[in-house]
Phi, psi and omega in degrees: 000223186240147187295139171255171180301157185292346180280000183298143177283166184302333183264000177290146170291130182206163175286165182282148173280163183300326180289344181272348185289152175256108184300326180298316181293321176297321178295315178298321180294319177296318178298315180297321181297322177298314180295321178297319179298314178299316181296313180298318183289316186302317184258324194250299180305318184290343182086007182298324180292345180263355181289148174303150184304320181295320180291322179293318179295328179296330177293331176288326192247337188236359180287183175298163182303315182296322179290323178291337175279318184294322185302305177289329179298324177301314181296326182278319192254340189240305188306119179080348184282317187277329174292332174295316178298314182299319179292318176303316181291330176297313178294321179296318178299324177298317178297320179297314180298314181294321180296318179292322177296317179297322180295329178274352182075027182243159177248113183256020183302312181297320179293320179296320178297316178299320178300317179291323178298316178296318178300319179298317180296317178296319180295316180294323176296317178298316184297312189267343182253339185237299187211132185292345185271022182305140177249345184298316181297321178295316178299318182297315181295318178291332179301328177297324180292332179300329181299332180294340184258003186301320185261004181280155181283164186299320182296319179296317181297315180295320179298315178295321180300311181294317181299315181290326177296323182274311186283324184306304179298322178295321178296319178300313179298318181299314181295317181294327183262004185303316179302320179290324179294330181272355181295150186290326183224161175302324179295319179293321178297316178297321179295320178296316179298318179295319180296321179296317178296321180292323177296317179297316180296321180295320178298316181294321177297319182293325184272341185307313181299329179295320180286328184274327187234351187281162172280183184302317183293322176299318180293318179300315180294319179295318178297319179295321178295313180296320179297316183291317187276321191246321194268321190298311184293329177292317178299318180297314181294322180286350182295333180296310177295325179296321178296324176299321178292321175303311185292326176297317176295322178297318179297313180297321177295321178297324180278355176059035182292327180268343172292320183241052187302323184296339180273354185237023185299318177300320178296315180299321180294317179296317179295325180299315180297316179294318180296318180297318178298316177300315182296316182295314180294309181297313180292322181294313179297318178299319180295321180295313180297320178300316179295323178297323178288315181299320182273010175064015172291323167254128181288115183295338180268356181216051179288147176304142183302326185282342188297313178301324181288328176287324183281336183300307178294330177294317178297317178298319178300319178294317181295308182292322181299309181289325176300314178295324178299314180298313182297313183292321180296315178296320179298316179292318179295328182295343180282351179256132189303317182297310180292327179298318178297321181291310184291330182294348174303332181279345187300314179299327176297320178292327178289335178249038187300319181295312179301314183291323178298312181291322180292328174300320179293314182299313180298317186291320178293330177286335178277318191261329188276166187297329180280003175243233181278346174070039181267012182301122178078007187246343188269130179294156180307316182296322179290329175298317180296315179298320177301312181298315181295324178294313179297318182294324177299319177296321179295325176299311181297313181299318181296318177297314182294317182296313184284352172285343182244331188237157182280332184228158165291161183304312181285332174296322178295316178299314181301311183290321180294318177292324179296317183272351177079012176200156183297132178272150177299129188260309183288144176285138177288159180302130179080009179297133185288339183177178181287136175262099184237153181281148177282000000 
């Protein structure tokens, strides 16, 4: 959680000290944040998701060689993979917080609730004032559900995690496709699907000028409209699968697999091979079907009713498989001193994840939207990747410099101060061994 004053008794709820932090988890969080930034920028900040279908398909087939490689590679290696890691780490962090509270003999439930309330307020501010794609508010709301599992045994938690991971995406697909499933004939179902796609495309066309030419208030209104009409119900439906990722992280945190990573290396190696196979199969099949649709071998307006339901678990397998591959590979490399020094460069970014996540949004809206540089819908896929890596490199440097002087990132300090109801000490004391940040 967040630091309390040094006078706190052993059983007081307090933030973790620098010596209590797990450098591996901070490194994984920093790595995940980079991937989430690339994913958000590639499809949303850049305006690619708002481009007409024909223009988007042309990037797959007629762009430069590097762009034609990047487009399918994004779907296989990035899309959905890093938000899975981030969600997993959120659940794992919850287990760490609860474990430390139990070890102190304290109950931090009320403090945790306050923490989530503040997170929700920050998320809603981010959503309505900066960018409609906020994930903080969703995480905060789902965080309350995690409390229901605090006293459950490990087997129950793992069972729920697997069930939600499998059933959640299928439930989402079922709800989204329900009107077509209820249609009287296949032709009527195809007509409904086409009409739904046309409504979505029309909304994006109508809002596009606001993002490209509008002032800040025009963009805020357009973002709120898009969130309400298009984005919100998708986020709600995807929350079931997201909760499964939370619970999987909670289970792993309860088992302390990353606390004592060196003791579980054979298990991690076996899991790595299986995860990589899942990722390659799931991502590969998804990429093939995508190409068949783009090249009109499969009619996108008249896909077989069963295809979305068959592709949903395959897509989940690809997302979870590659996410686990990244986490396990970094964990195994982290056991070697040379790689640990290299990878630990990401740890300060992970300790300031809230600050860096929000600053990515602020920078990106100023780069892409009309009241900034106006690059919405104009940047090629390869340039989007270069932009993200450039901004993230600056964030690495900034995070190192900031945490050399201060205990928290700026927004982490706001979060903790509001959670505890008073300003937390910000500057590091002389001789302080490291940043005291919450897991």
